[in-house]
Steps between C-alpha positions, in 0.01 A plus 500: 500500500248361755445123498290252693635145528275197462509172692705346218747791498371683190536878520195700390540864404222729622395864498291690755294819499261668742380415849192350657336159471731293275424380148722249318483480120580170324576525126419284199723286277556768234539777759717581798493736798507803269159417355331600826618861475148641436391329822811582703453871426129499574473275805815638666293809584307286749697178552845351541551346156748225411572366152764232451664314213422129518769235494641482146441870437809715541614675712364209709695174490456252213512146646639250245249219566144522360382305806570815702220687318182322609179681594572398859834684484322811372248489785765450767705781343220745584539391863879543476456861389254562784731337753798707385300820537357384835145520368254264665239517224429713192251554223628276217442618141607273214466482122498182289765270655500751783122468513530122515750544782263735680213254465695210653623730779136500610523139616877443528584805713170669594652638820730726292226667294268787590336461161557338160470677163511226236537661156526330161542153653418156363662489157568142390238350732270337242542127573452388140784724383749455784744273318484711185570814704790342686654379177488857372650638821786250485572618147498862615745409778731346240467813286601725788827308528567453129378830355517739796229705666472781239411248227245319717334829591425570135250214504401467866443874531243484219285227653122552452429609857754785466361651178248717686791666683683565172195658338406708802842622613776445239758692702430302816498175302836584341651579841359177646662286230826694519528414870392141430783470245750587776414189704766237563449219248600222741275637772208521255562146372517361854185687604318360199612144575468511878187710549297505180553137399460351847231702676159335549203653315297749702209254496702247701484729803121505536501335844777728629337814359180420687691526828634852438393755760726788388311775309563455126450710189523334157577732206503401134483667160209395279740440209731281708333181376723243679425661838131586471352162587754425775418839653127423505584157649701663781214742567266204540719298736685760711238604756665835577546608139367775278549517122580799279505459121661792318348572156704502180806397700756224461743326730719777646212667683708705743692677223241497225239666726703639792244756619212250501714227657622733773145618568350154544791367705506811723127463562545131580784562745308784667199273551721224639664739746157627604381145561243532220600214268301205637487136403219434252160452662375148414157647424648677196608172340248358259 
């Protein structure tokens, strides 16, 4: 199995397909590298595509300490994968926690990104609900360890922002939750405690977002309520960003609407590579 090794000696499993300008896919909490298969198959026709399993997601290593799972670790792990593959910079495409990671890459490691696709990012960012959300996440982390992943998935997999996927594509939804149920319980608990419970809200990065010069595409489903407002916020403050809202769509946009997601991301990347994705003209702000 191919692995990249991080600066803190965590091995990250990855898969590759295709050739051309590289794209790295960064998965969400409930997903893993396998959930990018609709994109790996499509984009590998034109690009060198890499999908990897984050720390805590087997066959990658599962560090025992929740402090090894911060959002800063996730961002530097993208760089570790690029370094291992001797890639100077790539188009970064992320969903949910992977979208959050992609967003902070824009100011933490802008030199490693050709573009940023920030999908389904910003859940848990409402300031008035932060402590309530973190209390719930800590309980979920405990449940992963006490009850095991399959039991947690029965509830987590039916969260409101995933219902649209279930109604639209029952077979895909069933497959998604079956793979989710295979996740390592300790890795999931540590990710919940280290990343979800400790990451700053999206709104805290307003000043940093305003400095981003890397082309950015923000994608969100219109039935992904926790991410809608943060996505509009990012559109307003990231000067290089464009926003796509997918109708009648929930959180897992890349799998729920794979054809539409692939189309908009492919168009975005093509414009970036043609030098036709400019910073917003100040005259258009009003």
